[in-house]
N, C-alpha and C positions, 0 to 999 in steps of 0.2 A: 533312607530315602524310599518313597513309595512312587512307583511309576503307574499311572492310570492310563491304560490303553483303550482308545475309544475311536469311533468313526469321526472323521474331521468335523462333520456338520453337527455333532451332537455332544460336544464337550461341555456345553452349558450346564449340564446336570451337576458336574463336580465343580465347575467354575463359580457358580452361584454360591455354593457352600464355602469355598475358599475366600470369597469376597465378603462374606458376612460372619456366620457363626464359626467358620473354620479358619479365621485369619492366622491363628497360631500354627496352622499347617501349611500356610502359603509357600514356604520355602522348603517344605518337606514332601510335598505331593506335586509331581510333574506329570503333565498330560502328554502322551504320545499318541499320534494318529496311526491307525492301521495302514492308511495310505502311504505312510513313510517307512513301514517296516522293511520293505524289500530293499530300501536304500541304506539301511543301517547294517553295519557289520560288527560293531562293537556295542556292548551293553554294559552299563555300570552296575556294580553290585547294588542289591536293594530288593524291595518287594514289588512284584509285578502283578497287577490286577488286570486280567483280560475281560473287559466289560463289552457291552453292546453286542453280544454274540448273535442276538437274533437278526440283526441287520447284515450279517456277513453271508455272502454267497458261498457255495460249496468249495470253489477254488480259493476264495479268501479265507475260509475256515481251515483249509489244508495248509495254506501258508502260516496262519496264526498258530496252528497246532505244531508245525515244525519249529517255530520260534519258542513256543512254550516248552516243548520237550527239551531243546537244547539248553534253555535257561534252567529248566529243572535239574539237569544233570551237572550243573556248574558247581555244586557243593553248598556248604552252609552260608556263604555270603549272599545267596540269592534265594528268594522265597517266591513261589508262583501260586496264583489263585485263579480258579475257573479254567480248567482244561478245555480248550475249544473243541477238541475231538470227542469229549465225553459229555459235556453239558447237554441236556435234553431241551430242544426247543419246544414251543407251545404244544404243537400237535402231539409229538412223541411223549411229552410229559403228561398231558391230559389223558392220552390213550392208555398210558401205563398206569396212572392212578385209578382209572376206571377199571381196567382189566384186573388189578389187584384188590379191588374193593375199597380203596381209600376214598375215591370220589364216587358220588352216586349217579352222576350224569356222564353222558357219553359225548363224543366228538367224532366228526368225519371230515374228510376233505371234500370240497364241493365237486371234485372231478370223480369221486368214487361212485360209480353207477350202482353198485351193489349195496350201498349203505341204507340201512333202515333207521328211521329216527323216531324217538319218542317226543312228540310234540307237547308243548311249544318248543321252537328253536329260534336261534338268531344267527346272523352271518357277521363274521368279523375277518379281518386279515390275520394271517398266520404270524407275520413277523413285525407287526406294528403295535404300538401301545396307545393309539388313539382311541376314539370312542368306537362303539359298534356301528355297523353299517346299516342295520335294519331294526325295526321294532320287533316284538315277539311275533312269530309266525305260527299259526295254529294248524295249517293243513299243507299237504304236498303242493297243491295248487298255489297257495300264498308263497311258498318257498320258492317255487320255479319262477314266479313273477318277480320276486325280490331279486334272485339271482341274475336275471336278464337285466333288470334296471341297474344293478350294481356294476355289471360288466360294461354296460352302455355308458355308465358314468366314468369309465376308465380303468377299472380294476381288473386284473387278470383272474380268470376262473381258478388257475392252479395256485393262486395265492390266498384263496378264500377257505375258511373253515366254517362248518355248520355245527353249532354248539347247542346241546340240549339245555333247556332252562332248568335251573335248580332253585326252587323257591326257599329263600333263607330269611323271610320276613318273620317277625315276632308276632305275638297275638294281636298287637295294636296296628299291624301292618307297616312296621318300621323295618327298613333294611339296614344292616350294619355291614360295613366293609372294613375289615381288619387289615392292617399292614404291618409287616415285620421284616427287618433286615437280618441277614447273616453277614458277619465280618469276620473272616477267619473261622474260628470255632465258636464265636459268640452269637447268640440269638438276641436281637434288639427289637422289642416291640416299637413300632413307629408311630402309628396313629389309628384312630378309630373314627370312621366317618358314618354319618346317619343320613337317611333319605327315605321318602315315601315312594320314590321311584325305584324300580328293581335294579337298574344299572347305576351303581354308586361309584363315582369316579373323583368327584371334587367335593370340597366342603360346601355346606349350605348354611343358611341362617338357623336351621334346626339345631346346630351344634352350640349355639350361643344360648344355652340354658344350663343352669347350675347342675342339674342332675346328670346331664350328658357330659359336661366338662369333667365332673367327678368320676364318671364312668370311664372316660378316656384316660384320666390320670391313673385310676386303679389298674386299667389294662396295662399300661406302660410299666407300672411298678411291680405287678404281680406275675407278668409274663405267663398267663395261664395255659397257653398252648405250646410251651417250649419244647417238650418232648415230641409232640406231633410235628411241629415246624422243622425240628432237627432231622426227623426221619424223611420228610418230603424233600427238604433241601439235599439230603444225602442221595436220595433216589435221583433227583435232577442233576447231581454232580455239581452243584453251585456252591462255591465258597464265598462269594460276594454277590449280593443282589438283594431285591426286596420281593416278598411274596404278597399278593393281595388274595384274601380269602374271606369266606363267611362261615357261618355256623347254621346248619340246617338240621332240625330235630336233634340237636345236642351234639352233632358231629361236625368237625371242621371240614370245609370243602375248599380246595385250592382252586382259585380262578386263573392265576397266571404268575410267572416269575420273571421279573425284569432285571437283566444283568447290568443295565445302565439306568438306574432309577434316578429321578429327581431326589436329591438328598434332603434339603430343607430350604424353605424360602427365607429371605431376610426378615428380621423381627417385625419390621413395620408392616409386612404383608398379613400379619395375624391380628385377630381381635385380642385385646389385652387379657381376656379371660382364658384364652388358649396358650398364652405365653409360658406359664409354668410347665405345661406338658411338653412344649417345644424345647425349653431349657433342659428338662430332664433327659430328653432324647439326645440333645446336643452334648451333654456331659457323657452319656453312655457311649455315644459314637466316638468321641475324642479318646476315651479310654480304650475302646476297641482298636482304633487306628494306631494308637501307641503300641498296643500289643503286637500288631502285625508288621510294624515297621522294622524291616531287617537292616538295621543300621551297621555299617562296618565298624569293627571295634579296634582295628589295628591300622597303622599307616600302610602296611602291605596290602591289606584288603582294600583300602581307599584307593590305592593306585592301580589295583588289578582291574581288568575288564573281562567280560565274557564275550568270546568270538562266536558269532552265529553265521552259518553258512546256508544260504538258500539256493538250490539249483537254478541255473539260468532259465531252464525250460519252465519252471514254476513261475519265476518272475515274469516271463513272457505271457503266460496264461493269465496272470493276475492283471497285467496291463491291458490285455485283450478284453477281459471281463469288465474292467473299469470303462473302457471306451464304449462297450455295449451298453453299460448302465447309463452313461451320460446321454447316449443317443435315445435310449428308451425314456429317460426322464424328459428330455427335450420334446419327444414325440407326445408324451402324456400331457405336457404343458399346452401344446398346440391343440390337442383334442379337447382339453378343458376349455380353452379359450373359445373354440369353435362352438362347443355345446352351450356356453354361457352367452353367446352373442344373441342380440335381439332379433336376428334373422332366423336362427336355428331353433330358439326356444319354442316359437309357435308350432313349428313342424314336429318338435319332439312331443308336445302335448297332443297334437292331432293324431300322431302315430301310436300313442300310449294304448288306446283300447285294442288296436291290432296287435301290438306286442303282448299285451296281457292275454289276449285270446289264444295266441300260439306260443305261449312261454314255454310249455312243456316240450314242444318240438325244438325251439331255440336252444334250450338247455342241453337236450340230447345231442344236437348238432355240435355244440360247443365242446361237449365231452368227447365226441368222436374225433374232432379235429385235435383236441389236446392229446388224446391217446395215440392217434396216427402221427402226431408231431413229435 
């Protein structure tokens, strides 16, 4: 049995797989929510995948780490993947890869007043996997204006990263985004996306061409970056997840690792020309999941359970954090609704030149408040 631990709102990544290509695993993969962990005292034998770690707060990570460690100590009837206390989140990973020379581009927190950037740069959230928040920014002035507008739009400065642009286009100006999974000890090439835009996140009509279809199929079958991928996943401490990366001047460059990635869409979501590659990945994934399934072999193992103890003080801190998050989410919804109202929009547009003129001062003030808070 495989237990996939995920935040309650984001289990769709695995559910979609189990309802389509992964129907054979529907009875063998069970989803557990982090929000329920503190109420569980007994865990069945099996394999536990701790996913979605980027979305956990510090106290939630502490609780998940305690569960992970107690399950890991339970013996051969339990297998654990992705130690929440060891997995590097986006900032730590990109910083480490740059400092060790694996990545050519740097990253800094938006709150770091001492950071020097090699422009162009862009801004994105540290713990989300949505699209970027800005276009490429070529000067410090552009960056300061963008940060103010992003914060006004409802994002917290402490949640933002400033990432240096790494040009991974080929001679024809085409950008490639490579995707690869790790499942246990196996590296599984996932997909190859093409675009003339520098930020490549989703498939486009460019991929419906025979030469590109064949290039993606060759990527999946040859696994050309396997040793590099294994090294980066090891540095990140990730046993299950997907890496998005590119190749610049012949060198792979890691963009991010998602520990709760979308696995695969239903067959009908793909163009017929793309289905052979999807089928190949589906077979590889099924084989990898079979390999990590820590199925009990004896009746004694089947009846045994693992008891996990979480200190009451930690449970209270988790509950307090959850209430704070709910309040913050409700507040952001109100702010967004106000900003989008037809009464406020004209005022926002009217104030934009003023905000742009004093963006540098606004950013400095925000950083001071963040440091003092």
